[in-house]
Each structure stands twice: as C-alpha cells, then as structure tokens.
NUKE-558634 format. One record per atom (N, C-alpha, C): x, y, z; residue in three letters. Coordinates in pm, whole numbers, padded with zeros to 5 digits, always signed. Layout:
XYZala ...
This chain:
+00772+01880-00485met +00755+01809-00359met +00730+01660-00382met +00645+01626-00478arg +00618+01484-00506arg +00742+01412-00555arg +00822+01481-00636ala +00944+01419-00687ala +01041+01391-00573ala +01048+01482-00478arg +01137+01461-00364arg +01092+01340-00282arg +00962+01330-00259val +00908+01216-00184val +00935+01086-00260val +00913+01088-00391ala +00940+00969-00473ala +01088+00933-00469ala +01174+01034-00474ala +01318+01008-00471ala +01358+00942-00340ala +01311+00998-00229tyr +01347+00940-00100tyr +01284+00803-00080tyr +01164+00784-00133ala +01100+00652-00125ala +01183+00548-00202ala +01232+00586-00320leu +01317+00494-00397leu +01445+00460-00321leu +01504+00560-00259ile +01627+00538-00183ile +01600+00443-00065ile +01491+00466+00006val +01457+00381+00121val +01427+00238+00076val +01348+00223-00028val +01315+00088-00078val +01442+00019-00128val +01530+00094-00193gly +01657+00037-00238gly +01742-00010-00121gly +01748+00072-00015ala +01824+00033+00104ala +01763-00090+00171ala +01630-00094+00180leu +01564-00211+00239leu +01588-00337+00155leu +01590-00321+00024ser +01619-00435-00064ser +01762-00483-00043ser +01854-00391-00023ala +01994-00430+00002ala +02005-00505+00134ala +01935-00460+00236val +01936-00529+00365val +01872-00667+00350val +01766-00676+00272ser +01702-00806+00247ser +01797-00900+00175ser +01871-00847+00077trp +01969-00929+00005trp +02074-00982+00102trp +02122-00895+00189leu +02225-00935+00284leu +02172-01044+00378leu +02050-01026+00427gly +01991-01127+00514gly +01972-01260+00443gly +01925-01253+00318leu +01906-01375+00240leu +02040-01443+00211leu +02142-01363+00184phe +02276-01417+00159phe +02324-01499+00278phe +02315-01442+00397phe +02362-01514+00516phe +02271-01632+00549phe +02141-01618+00526tyr +02048-01729+00549tyr +02083-01846+00457tyr +02101-01818+00328tyr +02136-01923+00233tyr +02272-01983+00266tyr +02367-01900+00309ser +02500-01950+00343ser +02496-02053+00456ser +02406-02032+00550glu +02397-02122+00665glu +02305-02241+00644glu +02201-02226+00562thr +02099-02331+00556thr +02105-02417+00430thr +02181-02379+00330arg +02187-02457+00207arg +02305-02554+00213arg +02296-02664+00139pro +02403-02764+00145pro +02537-02707+00098pro +02643-02761+00155his +02778-02715+00124his +02847-02802+00020his +02770-02885-00044his +02819-02965-00157his +02707-02969-00261his +02743-02977-00389pro +02639-02974-00493pro +02546-03094-00484pro +02420-03070-00513glu +02318-03175-00519glu +02246-03165-00652glu +02307-03219-00759pro +02246-03207-00892pro +02105-03265-00900pro +02077-03368-00823glu +01944-03429-00827glu +01835-03333-00777glu +01874-03236-00692asn +01780-03136-00642asn +01794-03003-00712asn +01884-02995-00809gly +01905-02870-00882gly +01994-02771-00810gly +02059-02812-00702arg +02146-02723-00625arg +02288-02731-00679arg +02312-02653-00784val +02442-02658-00851val +02507-02521-00866val +02441-02416-00823ile +02495-02281-00836ile +02561-02243-00703ile +02692-02218-00708ala +02768-02193-00586ala +02748-02050-00537ala +02732-02038-00406leu +02728-01909-00336leu +02849-01908-00245leu +02941-01815-00268asn +03067-01813-00195asn +03062-01709-00084asn +03077-01755+00039asn +03082-01667+00155asn +03219-01683+00220asn +03316-01606+00171his +03454-01611+00221his +03511-01752+00219his +03491-01820+00110gly +03547-01953+00092gly +03454-02067+00131gly +03348-02038+00202gln +03249-02140+00238gln +03144-02142+00128gln +03138-02250+00055leu +03044-02261-00056leu +02912-02322-00009leu +02805-02263-00055ser +02671-02319-00039ser +02612-02327-00178ser +02528-02424-00202tyr +02476-02446-00336tyr +02327-02414-00343tyr +02294-02329-00441leu +02157-02280-00459leu +02093-02341-00582leu +01962-02332-00587thr +01889-02367-00709thr +01889-02244-00800thr +01847-02262-00922gly +01839-02150-01016gly +01743-02043-00968gly +01630-02084-00910glu +01532-01987-00861glu +01587-01904-00745glu +01656-01970-00652glu +01716-01896-00541glu +01820-01796-00591glu +01899-01838-00688asp +01999-01748-00745asp +01933-01630-00817asp +01823-01654-00886arg +01752-01544-00953arg +01699-01443-00852arg +01647-01489-00738trp +01599-01397-00635trp +01713-01314-00580trp +01828-01376-00559met +01945-01302-00510met +01985-01194-00611met +01987-01230-00738thr +02025-01136-00843thr +01922-01024-00853thr +01795-01057-00849leu +01690-00957-00857leu +01700-00858-00741leu +01721-00908-00621leu +01732-00818-00506leu +01854-00727-00517leu +01967-00782-00560ser +02088-00700-00565ser +02079-00592-00672ser +02038-00628-00792phe +02026-00528-00898phe +01911-00431-00871phe +01801-00483-00820gly +01688-00397-00787gly +01725-00294-00682gly +01797-00336-00580ala +01840-00242-00475ala +01928-00134-00534ala +02023-00173-00615ala +02115-00075-00673ala +02042+00023-00764ala +01957-00028-00852phe +01886+00060-00945phe +01791+00155-00873phe +01722+00106-00771met +01630+00194-00699met +01704+00303-00623met +01810+00264-00552ala +01885+00362-00474ala +01952+00466-00565ala +02015+00420-00672ile +02080+00513-00765ile +01978+00601-00835ile +01866+00541-00878gly +01760+00619-00941gly +01703+00725-00848gly +01682+00688-00722gly +01633+00785-00624gly +01733+00897-00600gly +01861+00862-00593ala +01965+00964-00572ala +01972+01059-00691ala +01963+01005-00810ile +01966+01091-00930ile +01843+01181-00932ile +01726+01125-00905leu +01604+01204-00903leu +01612+01315-00798leu +01662+01284-00680ala +01676+01385-00575ala +01775+01493-00617ala +01884+01455-00679thr +01985+01551-00723thr +01931+01642-00832thr +01863+01586-00928val +01807+01665-01038val +01702+01763-00985val +01617+01717-00896arg +01513+01803-00842arg +01572+01914-00757arg +01676+01885-00680val +01739+01987-00597val +01807+02090-00686val +01871+02046-00794ala +01940+02138-00884ala +01842+02231-00954ala +01721+02186-00983lys +01621+02270-01049lys +01562+02375-00954lys +01562+02346-00825asn +01500+02439-00728asn +01595+02544-00686asn 
C-alpha cells in the first residue's frame, strides 16, 4: 500500500513539475529579451517556434532541472506502480 501511494505521489509530482516547466517556458518566452545581452549574461537561446528569448545560465539550469526532474519522477513512479502491481 505504501509503495502504491509513493508511486502515485511521484507521478503527480512529476506531472506538476512538467506543468511548471511549461508555464516557466511560456513566461520566459514572453518576458525575456529577444536579443542577446552579454553584459547581463543573457546569452542562452530559448526557442519558441522560431521566436528566440535569451536566458541567463541560472534560468536555463532551472528549466533543465524541471524538465529532467519531471521525467524522472513520472517514469520512476510508473515503474514503481507497475512493479508493485505485478507482485500483487
């Protein structure tokens, strides 16, 4: 029972992280400059269907963390749920 709850919690947190990534992606696409600003460290391009926005290294790291974290949590939860169901 605890494993099932943990599995579903991982799936839900993974899905929420994916939604957060999507929201952050569109927020950055609209609010960040559309040309590089090396003096401010905004040199990493974010491509939204051809519209480029430029992020700092920290903003890019948060985007990467959210995307990989969401995938790993959701996949880990799905695997855990599958393994637990197969054992029962």
